[in-house]
MDTraj code that builds the backbone (N, CA, C; nanometers):
import mdtraj as md
import numpy as np

residues = "MET ILE ILE PRO LEU VAL VAL TYR HIS GLY LYS ASP ARG TRP LYS ILE GLY THR THR LEU GLY GLU MET ILE THR GLY TYR GLU ASP LEU PRO GLU ALA ILE LYS ASN LEU PRO PRO THR MET ASN THR TYR PHE MET THR PHE ARG GLY ILE GLN MET MET ARG".split()
xyz = np.array([
    [-1.6383, -0.7759, 0.5181],
    [-1.4763, -0.7809, 0.4250],
    [-1.4665, -0.6842, 0.4796],
    [-1.3208, -0.6608, 0.4145],
    [-1.2240, -0.4998, 0.3842],
    [-1.1630, -0.4526, 0.3448],
    [-1.1648, -0.3363, 0.3101],
    [-1.1051, -0.2673, 0.2681],
    [-0.9728, -0.1895, 0.2969],
    [-0.9135, -0.2129, 0.2946],
    [-0.8273, -0.0893, 0.3458],
    [-0.8183, 0.0366, 0.1817],
    [-0.7664, 0.1069, 0.2970],
    [-0.7556, 0.2514, 0.2261],
    [-0.6568, 0.3446, 0.2591],
    [-0.6179, 0.3932, 0.1761],
    [-0.4576, 0.4213, 0.1669],
    [-0.4938, 0.5851, 0.1384],
    [-0.4228, 0.7410, 0.2069],
    [-0.4968, 0.8410, 0.1145],
    [-0.4211, 0.8965, 0.1611],
    [-0.2748, 0.8842, 0.0402],
    [-0.1601, 0.9485, 0.0450],
    [-0.1062, 1.1223, -0.0472],
    [-0.0975, 1.2536, 0.0766],
    [-0.1118, 1.3257, -0.0677],
    [0.0234, 1.4102, -0.0705],
    [0.0884, 1.3563, -0.0481],
    [0.2878, 1.3816, -0.0413],
    [0.3503, 1.3698, -0.1861],
    [0.3752, 1.5112, -0.1980],
    [0.4481, 1.5661, -0.3694],
    [0.4905, 1.4642, -0.4566],
    [0.5505, 1.3517, -0.3975],
    [0.5780, 1.2509, -0.4377],
    [0.5425, 1.1677, -0.4875],
    [0.5603, 1.1278, -0.5621],
    [0.4727, 0.9436, -0.6420],
    [0.5213, 0.8737, -0.4748],
    [0.4582, 0.7827, -0.5013],
    [0.4338, 0.6473, -0.4051],
    [0.5634, 0.5434, -0.4800],
    [0.6261, 0.5656, -0.3586],
    [0.7493, 0.5204, -0.3630],
    [0.7533, 0.3670, -0.2861],
    [0.6717, 0.3111, -0.1825],
    [0.6084, 0.2803, -0.2246],
    [0.5824, 0.1306, -0.1928],
    [0.6041, -0.0279, -0.1161],
    [0.4858, -0.1660, -0.2167],
    [0.4182, -0.0808, -0.2439],
    [0.3302, -0.1921, -0.2910],
    [0.1641, -0.2323, -0.2578],
    [0.1297, -0.3664, -0.2664],
    [0.1858, -0.3462, -0.1442],
    [0.1527, -0.5399, -0.1023],
    [0.1924, -0.5378, -0.0055],
    [0.1530, -0.5492, 0.1226],
    [0.1721, -0.6514, 0.2343],
    [0.3510, -0.6277, 0.2505],
    [0.3698, -0.7562, 0.2308],
    [0.4512, -0.7759, 0.2314],
    [0.5675, -0.7071, 0.2082],
    [0.6077, -0.5961, 0.0945],
    [0.6672, -0.5009, 0.0810],
    [0.7294, -0.3318, 0.0903],
    [0.5601, -0.4191, 0.1943],
    [0.5883, -0.2966, 0.2858],
    [0.6664, -0.3219, 0.4713],
    [0.7025, -0.4146, 0.4321],
    [0.6781, -0.4254, 0.6105],
    [0.8479, -0.4791, 0.6134],
    [0.9934, -0.3784, 0.6321],
    [1.1398, -0.4121, 0.6772],
    [1.0971, -0.5552, 0.6753],
    [1.2473, -0.6285, 0.6130],
    [1.2906, -0.7841, 0.6358],
    [1.1932, -0.8988, 0.6173],
    [1.1180, -0.8293, 0.5432],
    [0.9386, -0.8961, 0.5308],
    [1.0775, -0.9978, 0.3717],
    [1.1575, -0.9828, 0.3321],
    [1.2350, -1.0842, 0.2994],
    [1.3236, -1.2317, 0.3286],
    [1.3243, -1.1486, 0.4724],
    [1.4312, -1.2737, 0.5445],
    [1.3468, -1.3485, 0.6936],
    [1.2028, -1.3237, 0.6692],
    [1.0941, -1.4122, 0.7303],
    [1.1493, -1.5864, 0.7022],
    [1.1104, -1.6388, 0.7789],
    [1.0743, -1.7384, 0.7772],
    [0.9217, -1.8313, 0.6783],
    [1.0009, -1.8771, 0.5613],
    [0.8193, -1.8913, 0.5325],
    [0.7239, -1.9064, 0.5652],
    [0.7047, -2.0431, 0.6242],
    [0.5982, -2.0442, 0.7458],
    [0.5301, -1.9101, 0.7540],
    [0.6160, -1.8082, 0.7938],
    [0.5793, -1.6837, 0.8844],
    [0.4870, -1.5462, 0.7786],
    [0.6097, -1.5611, 0.6451],
    [0.5445, -1.5433, 0.5135],
    [0.4000, -1.5407, 0.4827],
    [0.3569, -1.6555, 0.5198],
    [0.2585, -1.7120, 0.4270],
    [0.1337, -1.7004, 0.5585],
    [0.1169, -1.5807, 0.6320],
    [0.0887, -1.5224, 0.7168],
    [-0.0326, -1.4290, 0.6603],
    [0.0601, -1.3388, 0.5859],
    [-0.0067, -1.1537, 0.5316],
    [-0.0969, -1.1938, 0.4732],
    [-0.2235, -1.0971, 0.5216],
    [-0.2778, -1.1375, 0.3641],
    [-0.2238, -1.0636, 0.2244],
    [-0.2249, -1.1307, 0.1076],
    [-0.3141, -1.0696, 0.0177],
    [-0.3151, -0.9582, -0.0836],
    [-0.2723, -0.8129, -0.0340],
    [-0.4166, -0.7677, -0.1159],
    [-0.3571, -0.7163, -0.2175],
    [-0.4345, -0.6875, -0.3478],
    [-0.4208, -0.5577, -0.4089],
    [-0.4245, -0.4544, -0.3657],
    [-0.3397, -0.3691, -0.3874],
    [-0.3440, -0.1864, -0.4106],
    [-0.3740, -0.0772, -0.4987],
    [-0.5610, -0.0472, -0.5365],
    [-0.5202, -0.0038, -0.6923],
    [-0.5139, 0.1946, -0.6031],
    [-0.4717, 0.2562, -0.6859],
    [-0.4103, 0.3422, -0.6403],
    [-0.4602, 0.4603, -0.7683],
    [-0.6120, 0.5381, -0.7103],
    [-0.6432, 0.6588, -0.8101],
    [-0.5587, 0.8097, -0.7548],
    [-0.5773, 0.9479, -0.8313],
    [-0.4383, 1.0350, -0.8561],
    [-0.5999, 1.1079, -0.8753],
    [-0.5933, 1.2288, -0.7666],
    [-0.6748, 1.3209, -0.7906],
    [-0.6002, 1.4356, -0.8050],
    [-0.4663, 1.4667, -0.8233],
    [-0.3866, 1.5780, -0.8574],
    [-0.5086, 1.6160, -0.9673],
    [-0.4826, 1.7473, -1.0076],
    [-0.6011, 1.9036, -1.0539],
    [-0.6949, 1.8308, -1.0485],
    [-0.7696, 1.7909, -0.9698],
    [-0.9219, 1.8199, -0.9420],
    [-0.9247, 1.9263, -0.8640],
    [-0.9687, 1.9942, -0.8697],
    [-1.0284, 2.1290, -0.7820],
    [-1.0917, 2.1496, -0.6538],
    [-1.0601, 2.1464, -0.5004],
    [-1.1321, 2.1119, -0.4697],
    [-1.2403, 2.1584, -0.3967],
    [-1.3347, 2.1725, -0.3640],
    [-1.5006, 2.2653, -0.3444],
    [-1.3958, 2.3261, -0.1593],
    [-1.4215, 2.4392, -0.1210],
    [-1.3775, 2.5572, -0.0455],
    [-1.5592, 2.6014, 0.0298],
])
top = md.Topology()
chain = top.add_chain()
for i, resn in enumerate(residues, 1):
    res = top.add_residue(resn, chain, resSeq=i)
    for name in ("N", "CA", "C"):
        top.add_atom(name, md.element.get_by_symbol(name[0]), res)
traj = md.Trajectory(xyz[None], top)
């Protein structure tokens, strides 16, 4: 099992796509045979904004 994990802590909201195809520049221009190769994975976002961190 592979569980991809993205830890993003930027000031702005995540503006990049949530699928692998949306994150690859030029993906829409690839031949259909190639587009079918990357796995389709859903990305779930959790926000930790406002949570106090222990020091």
